[in-house]
C-alpha positions as CSV (number, residue, x, y, z in Angstrom):
1,M,120.9,132.4,148.9
2,K,118.8,129.7,148.0
3,T,115.8,131.7,148.1
4,A,117.4,134.4,145.7
5,I,118.2,131.8,142.8
6,L,115.0,130.3,143.3
7,I,113.3,133.8,142.8
8,I,115.9,134.6,139.7
9,T,114.7,131.4,138.1
10,I,111.1,131.8,138.6
11,W,111.5,135.6,137.2
12,F,113.7,133.9,134.3
13,Q,111.1,131.4,133.3
14,A,108.2,134.2,133.1
15,V,110.5,136.5,130.9
16,C,111.1,133.7,128.8
17,F,107.1,132.8,128.7
18,G,106.6,136.2,128.0
19,Q,108.5,136.6,124.6
20,V,107.0,133.6,122.8
21,S,106.3,135.7,120.0
22,Y,103.2,134.1,118.1
23,K,102.2,134.9,115.0
24,Y,99.0,136.9,114.3
25,Y,97.0,137.2,111.1
26,S,94.8,140.1,109.7
27,K,91.1,140.3,109.5
28,T,91.5,140.3,105.8
29,E,93.7,136.9,105.6
30,L,91.2,135.1,108.6
31,E,88.6,136.1,106.0
32,K,90.1,134.9,102.7
33,D,91.4,131.5,105.1
34,L,87.7,130.7,105.8
35,A,86.2,132.0,102.5
36,F,88.8,129.1,100.9
37,F,88.1,126.2,103.9
38,S,84.2,127.0,102.8
39,E,84.9,127.1,98.9
40,K,86.5,123.5,99.4
41,L,84.4,121.7,101.7
42,T,80.8,122.5,100.0
43,S,82.2,121.8,96.6
44,I,83.7,118.8,97.4
45,H,82.0,117.0,100.2
46,P,79.0,114.8,99.2
47,L,76.7,116.4,102.0
48,F,76.5,119.6,100.1
49,L,74.6,118.4,97.2
50,D,71.8,119.1,99.7
51,K,70.4,123.0,99.5
52,T,68.8,122.5,102.9
53,L,72.0,121.7,104.4
54,R,74.0,123.8,102.3
55,S,71.5,127.2,103.6
56,N,72.6,125.9,106.8
57,W,76.0,126.1,106.1
58,E,75.8,129.8,105.1
59,C,73.7,130.8,108.3
60,K,77.1,129.1,110.3
61,L,79.3,130.6,107.8
62,S,78.3,133.8,108.3
63,A,78.1,133.6,112.3
64,M,82.3,132.7,112.1
65,R,82.6,135.5,109.9
66,K,81.2,137.8,112.4
67,S,83.5,135.8,115.4
68,L,86.7,136.9,113.6
69,K,88.3,139.8,115.1
70,D,91.2,142.0,114.1
71,S,94.1,139.8,114.6
72,M,94.1,136.2,115.5
73,T,96.6,133.2,116.5
74,Q,96.6,130.1,114.3
75,N,95.4,128.5,117.7
76,E,92.6,130.9,118.0
77,F,91.3,130.5,114.3
78,Y,91.8,126.9,114.6
79,L,89.3,126.7,117.7
80,L,86.9,128.8,115.9
81,I,86.4,127.0,112.7
82,A,87.3,123.4,113.5
83,P,83.6,122.8,115.4
84,S,82.3,123.7,112.3
85,L,83.4,120.5,110.1
86,S,82.9,118.3,113.1
87,S,79.8,119.2,113.2
88,L,79.0,117.3,110.0
89,N,80.0,113.7,112.5
90,D,82.2,112.6,109.7
91,G,85.2,110.6,110.9
92,H,87.4,111.7,107.5
93,S,86.3,115.4,107.3
94,Y,88.5,117.4,110.3
95,F,90.4,119.8,111.0
96,R,94.3,118.7,112.1
97,I,95.4,120.2,115.2
98,P,98.2,122.6,114.3
99,F,101.1,122.5,116.2
100,D,103.3,125.7,115.7
101,Q,102.6,127.5,118.6
102,R,102.8,124.6,121.0
103,I,106.5,124.1,119.5
104,L,107.2,127.8,120.0
105,Y,105.8,127.6,123.6
106,T,107.9,124.2,124.7
107,K,111.1,125.4,123.2
108,A,111.2,128.3,125.0
109,G,110.7,126.6,128.4
110,G,106.8,126.5,128.3
111,L,105.5,124.1,131.2
112,V,102.9,121.0,130.2
113,F,100.5,118.9,131.7
114,P,102.3,116.1,133.2
115,F,100.4,113.0,132.5
116,F,98.8,110.5,130.2
117,V,95.2,110.3,130.2
118,D,92.4,107.8,129.3
119,I,88.8,109.0,128.5
120,I,85.9,106.6,129.0
121,D,82.6,107.0,128.5
122,G,83.6,110.9,129.3
123,K,85.5,110.4,132.3
124,I,89.2,111.5,132.9
125,F,91.3,108.9,134.2
126,I,95.1,108.8,134.8
127,S,97.2,106.3,132.7
128,Q,100.8,107.6,133.5
129,Y,101.9,110.7,135.4
130,N,105.4,111.8,134.0
131,G,106.2,114.5,137.2
132,D,109.2,114.3,139.2
133,D,107.7,113.0,142.5
134,S,106.8,109.2,141.0
135,T,105.0,108.7,144.1
136,L,101.7,110.6,143.8
137,F,99.9,108.9,141.5
138,V,99.9,104.8,140.6
139,S,97.3,105.6,137.7
140,G,93.8,104.8,137.3
141,E,92.9,107.7,139.8
142,E,89.9,109.8,138.2
143,I,90.5,113.5,137.5
144,I,86.9,115.1,138.4
145,Q,88.6,118.5,138.3
146,I,91.3,120.6,136.9
147,N,92.0,124.6,138.1
148,G,88.1,124.5,138.8
149,I,86.7,123.5,135.7
150,S,85.1,120.0,135.4
151,S,86.6,117.1,133.6
152,A,83.1,116.5,132.3
153,N,82.9,120.0,131.0
154,M,86.1,119.9,129.3
155,V,85.3,116.6,127.3
156,L,82.5,117.8,126.0
157,E,84.3,121.1,124.7
158,M,86.7,119.0,123.6
159,Q,85.5,116.7,121.7
160,N,83.6,119.1,119.2
161,L,86.6,119.3,117.7
162,F,86.7,116.2,116.5
163,G,84.4,115.1,113.6
164,D,82.8,111.4,114.1
165,S,79.8,109.7,114.3
166,S,81.2,107.7,117.6
167,I,81.5,109.7,120.8
168,A,84.1,106.7,121.9
169,N,86.6,107.9,118.5
170,R,85.7,111.2,119.6
171,Q,86.7,110.8,123.1
172,K,89.7,108.5,122.3
173,A,91.4,111.5,120.0
174,V,90.7,114.0,122.8
175,A,92.7,111.7,125.4
176,N,95.7,111.4,122.8
177,N,96.1,115.4,122.9
178,F,94.5,116.1,126.1
179,R,97.8,117.6,127.3
180,F,98.0,119.9,124.3
181,Y,94.2,121.3,124.7
182,I,94.0,122.4,128.1
183,W,96.9,124.4,127.5
184,M,95.4,125.5,123.7
185,I,91.8,126.0,125.2
186,Y,92.3,126.8,129.0
187,G,95.6,128.3,128.9
188,F,96.7,126.2,131.9
189,E,100.1,126.7,132.3
190,N,102.0,126.6,135.2
191,D,100.4,124.8,138.4
192,Y,97.3,122.5,138.3
193,E,94.8,122.3,141.0
194,L,93.2,118.4,140.7
195,V,90.2,117.3,142.5
196,I,90.6,113.3,141.6
197,K,89.1,110.4,143.1
198,N,91.8,107.4,143.6
199,K,91.0,103.6,143.5
200,Q,89.7,103.8,147.4
201,N,87.1,105.7,145.9
202,M,88.2,108.9,148.6
203,T,88.1,112.6,146.3
204,L,91.2,114.3,146.9
205,Q,92.7,118.1,146.2
206,V,96.3,117.7,144.9
207,S,98.4,120.6,143.3
208,V,100.7,119.2,140.4
209,P,103.4,121.6,139.2
210,G,103.7,121.6,135.6
211,V,107.1,120.5,133.9
212,T,109.5,121.4,130.9
213,N,108.8,119.3,127.6
214,E,112.2,118.1,128.7
215,Q,111.4,117.1,132.2
216,F,107.8,114.9,130.9
217,Q,110.4,113.0,128.2
218,R,113.0,112.6,130.7
219,N,110.6,110.9,133.2
220,I,108.7,108.8,130.9
221,K,111.9,106.6,131.0
222,R,111.0,105.4,134.4
223,F,108.5,103.5,133.0
224,H,108.9,100.0,131.2
225,P,108.3,101.0,127.6
226,Q,105.1,100.2,126.5
227,K,104.7,97.6,123.7
228,N,103.0,99.4,120.7
229,E,102.9,96.7,118.5
230,L,100.7,96.8,115.4
231,Y,100.0,93.5,115.4
232,S,100.9,90.3,117.2
233,L,100.1,86.9,117.5
234,S,99.9,84.4,120.6
235,I,98.9,80.8,120.7
236,D,97.5,78.6,123.2
237,N,98.4,75.0,122.6
238,A,96.2,73.7,125.3
239,N,93.1,75.1,123.5
240,K,94.6,74.9,120.4
241,S,93.5,78.5,119.9
242,S,95.2,81.4,118.7
243,I,94.6,85.3,119.1
244,L,95.6,87.8,115.9
245,K,95.6,91.2,117.4
246,I,95.4,93.8,114.5
247,K,95.5,97.3,115.7
248,T,95.5,99.0,112.3
249,F,94.9,98.2,108.6
250,G,97.1,101.2,107.8
251,Q,100.4,99.3,106.3
252,L,100.0,97.1,103.7
253,E,104.1,96.1,103.4
254,S,104.1,95.2,106.9
255,F,101.2,93.7,107.6
256,C,101.7,91.4,104.7
257,A,105.3,89.8,106.5
258,F,103.3,89.8,109.5
259,A,100.7,87.6,108.2
260,D,102.6,85.5,106.4
261,S,104.4,84.2,109.4
262,A,101.5,84.4,111.7
263,F,99.4,82.1,109.4
264,L,102.6,79.6,109.5
265,V,103.0,79.3,112.9
266,I,99.1,78.8,112.9
267,K,98.9,76.0,110.8
268,K,102.1,74.5,112.1
269,N,100.6,74.7,115.7
270,K,97.5,73.2,114.1
271,I,94.9,75.7,115.6
272,E,91.5,75.2,115.6
273,K,89.9,78.5,116.7
274,L,91.4,81.4,115.3
275,I,90.3,85.0,117.6
276,I,90.8,88.1,115.2
277,D,90.8,91.0,117.6
278,I,90.3,94.5,116.3
279,R,89.3,96.5,119.4
280,G,91.0,100.0,119.2
281,N,91.4,99.4,115.1
282,G,90.6,102.7,113.5
283,G,91.0,101.6,110.4
284,G,93.5,102.0,107.2
285,R,93.8,101.1,103.7
286,S,90.8,98.6,101.8
287,V,93.9,97.0,100.5
288,V,94.8,95.5,103.4
289,V,91.2,94.2,104.8
290,D,91.6,92.1,101.6
291,S,95.2,90.8,102.4
292,L,93.4,89.6,105.5
293,M,90.5,88.3,103.8
294,N,93.1,85.9,101.8
295,Y,93.9,83.9,104.6
296,L,90.2,83.4,105.9
297,T,88.3,82.9,103.1
298,D,87.8,81.7,99.2
299,K,84.3,83.2,98.5
300,P,84.1,85.8,96.2
301,Y,82.9,89.5,97.7
302,T,83.0,93.1,97.8
303,Q,83.4,95.4,100.6
304,Y,81.2,97.6,100.0
305,Q,77.2,97.2,99.0
306,K,77.9,100.8,97.5
307,I,80.0,103.7,96.7
308,E,78.9,107.7,95.7
309,I,81.2,109.8,94.5
310,R,80.9,113.2,94.3
311,V,82.8,114.7,91.3
312,S,84.2,118.2,91.8
313,Q,87.3,120.1,90.0
314,E,89.4,119.4,92.7
315,L,88.7,115.4,92.5
316,K,89.2,115.6,88.9
317,E,92.8,117.2,89.2
318,R,93.6,114.5,92.3
319,Y,92.8,111.9,89.8
320,K,94.7,113.6,87.4
321,E,97.8,113.8,89.4
322,K,97.6,110.6,92.0
323,Y,95.2,108.0,90.1
324,S,96.3,108.9,86.4
325,E,94.7,105.2,85.2
326,S,91.5,106.0,86.3
327,Y,91.2,110.2,85.2
328,E,89.9,109.6,82.1
329,W,86.9,107.6,83.6
330,I,86.4,110.3,85.9
331,D,86.7,113.4,83.5
332,R,83.7,112.0,81.6
333,Y,81.4,112.9,84.4
334,A,80.0,116.8,85.1
335,I,80.9,118.5,88.4
336,D,78.5,117.6,91.0
337,D,77.4,114.5,89.5
338,L,77.0,111.5,91.8
339,V,78.8,109.0,90.3
340,V,77.8,105.3,91.5
341,P,80.3,102.8,90.0
342,D,79.7,99.2,90.0
343,M,81.0,96.7,92.8
344,N,83.5,94.5,91.2
345,L,83.8,91.3,93.2
346,V,86.8,90.4,95.0
347,R,88.4,86.8,94.5
348,P,90.6,85.8,97.0
349,S,93.7,84.2,95.6
350,N,94.7,80.3,96.5
351,N,96.5,80.8,99.7
352,K,98.2,77.1,101.0
353,L,98.1,79.1,104.6
354,R,94.2,79.6,105.0
355,F,92.8,79.1,108.1
356,T,89.7,76.7,108.1
357,G,88.8,76.7,112.0
358,N,86.5,78.3,113.8
359,L,86.3,82.2,113.7
360,F,85.9,84.7,116.6
361,L,86.2,88.3,116.0
362,L,86.7,90.9,118.6
363,T,85.3,94.3,118.2
364,D,84.4,97.8,120.4
365,K,83.2,101.2,120.1
366,T,86.2,102.4,118.5
367,S,86.4,99.6,115.7
368,S,86.2,102.0,112.7
369,S,86.6,102.7,109.4
370,A,88.6,99.7,107.4
371,A,88.2,98.2,110.8
372,A,84.2,98.3,110.9
373,T,84.2,97.3,107.0
374,F,86.1,94.4,107.9
375,A,83.6,93.2,110.6
376,G,80.9,94.0,108.2
377,V,82.3,91.7,105.3
378,F,83.0,89.1,108.3
379,K,79.4,89.5,109.1
380,E,78.0,89.0,105.4
381,L,79.9,86.0,104.7
382,K,79.3,84.2,108.4
383,L,82.8,83.7,108.4
384,G,82.2,83.2,112.2
385,V,80.9,84.5,115.3
386,I,81.4,88.5,116.4
387,I,81.8,89.1,120.1
388,G,82.3,92.9,121.7
389,E,80.8,96.3,121.4
390,E,78.9,97.8,118.2
391,T,81.8,99.2,116.1
392,G,82.2,103.1,115.9
393,G,82.6,102.8,112.7
394,T,79.0,102.9,110.9
395,I,77.3,101.3,107.9
396,G,77.6,104.4,105.9
397,Y,80.3,106.7,106.0
398,Y,82.4,109.3,103.9
399,G,85.9,108.6,103.0
400,D,89.2,108.7,100.6
401,Y,89.9,112.1,101.9
402,W,93.1,114.1,101.3
403,D,94.8,117.2,103.0
404,I,94.2,120.6,102.0
405,S,96.0,123.7,103.9
406,T,94.1,127.4,104.4
407,P,96.8,129.8,102.5
408,N,97.5,132.0,105.0
409,T,97.2,130.4,108.4
410,A,98.5,127.0,106.9
411,I,96.3,125.4,109.0
412,T,96.1,121.7,107.0
413,F,91.9,119.9,106.9
414,C,90.6,117.1,105.6
415,I,87.4,116.4,103.2
416,A,85.9,113.1,102.3
417,P,84.9,113.4,98.4
418,K,83.1,109.8,98.8
419,R,80.1,107.9,100.5
420,F,80.6,104.1,101.4
421,I,77.8,102.0,102.3
422,Q,79.4,98.8,103.7
423,F,77.9,95.1,105.2
424,G,77.0,94.3,108.3
425,G,73.4,96.2,108.9
426,T,70.7,97.9,107.5
427,D,70.8,100.8,109.5
428,I,73.6,103.0,108.0
429,D,73.8,105.3,111.1
430,R,74.8,102.4,113.4
431,G,77.9,99.8,113.2
432,V,78.1,96.5,113.1
433,I,76.3,95.0,115.8
434,P,78.1,91.7,117.5
435,D,76.5,88.0,117.7
436,Y,76.9,88.6,121.3
437,L,77.0,92.2,122.9
438,V,79.9,92.5,125.7
439,A,81.0,96.0,127.2
440,N,84.5,96.1,126.4
441,Y,85.7,96.1,130.3
442,G,89.4,94.9,131.3
443,D,89.5,91.1,130.0
444,S,85.2,91.1,129.4
445,I,85.4,90.4,126.3
446,I,88.2,88.1,125.7
447,N,87.1,86.1,128.7
448,F,83.4,85.8,127.5
449,T,84.9,84.3,123.8
450,Y,87.0,81.8,125.9
451,S,83.7,80.5,127.7
452,I,82.3,80.1,124.1
453,I,85.3,77.8,123.2
454,K,85.0,75.9,126.5
455,K,81.5,75.5,125.7
456,Q,81.7,74.5,121.9
457,R,84.8,72.5,123.1
458,N,82.5,70.4,125.9
459,T,79.5,70.0,123.2
460,N,82.0,68.6,121.1
461,N,83.6,66.0,123.8
462,L,79.9,65.4,124.5
463,Y,79.3,64.3,121.2
464,S,82.4,62.4,119.9
465,H,81.6,59.6,122.8
């Protein structure tokens, strides 16, 4: 009887999955979307003022046209065109992943990959197993192969869907979307035959069943909720030091509220050494960086050496809608002008909570965009010592992007109309290089920082005698 029920259940699930009806788009609709995307990209992005690049793009566009089928799903079209935009190596110009088909699939009971993963230097590691048998994995195992496909090859293919000059940032994005991508690209839906390397360095073959989205969400609850604080402050009174962790510069209101309370605690505890940790910080808004600078310096500064703005009709329309106070200024320029506005000095406001002790800044390969810009200003003003890895964000990068959607397939893409040249180095294709280069493994960077603090304390004690 149990066997009969199991067979009926499997048959029912197969029927349900087969009944997922995805929308298909005609070749005419796809051609229109491709032309729309290309027109917006080439008329907005500063790179396409270069005639050679524009010519190369036409060749790429022609190849994509030839690859269009008579009918394609939203996912198939995304997989075709996303690499073309990521090839610009611009972290602020990219296609957003479409989730319409995924939602239909999971609502119909489709099975999903039951893991969260980390990707480090092209290798995939299990960070959390959310299948039903909690004893199978402890986390930290390396996945060598999935269903006969090399994990290394998977990462290489997936990272081509994200635009960024930093491979670490691309792989971070792949890790965040890995469960989705192995379904989207390879069609994996049921069981997963894994080749893994455990913590004892033994290679094992493991068969893992897929789970429904409901099972996945239910099984997450057996783990202790991970703290996902945007900001945190820890105090070490014994060493008169403090660690200020900033995961994003994206939210002005919440950061200002946190910073006020944090620097009040720092002052009350008479902290002498402040460690600012922006590892893993993917950026945000320049105004939040300015807010932090108010607590660190009274020196006038600019965040950028230079900003170049490519004028387009789309940019003028955006200014008219979003930045009406600057519309008359931008409207004076002709289409395809490359405008370089004057860099006005920012003068930090008087701040009773301003920190005046020794500053240390921790960076890694994924410190990008506004976080890398902050590191550049920090270095330019000589505010303290930078420790860790070269930032993922480079000295020269494109930004101030906005969302645009294709008219038929409704896939959203972002295009940056401006080029920023920040401080922190002379090679615009490199990131901000720390004073002390330390690989980011475990507690390596923070331990190195405390070793410097200890040396400073011992030196001060020596001279105080």
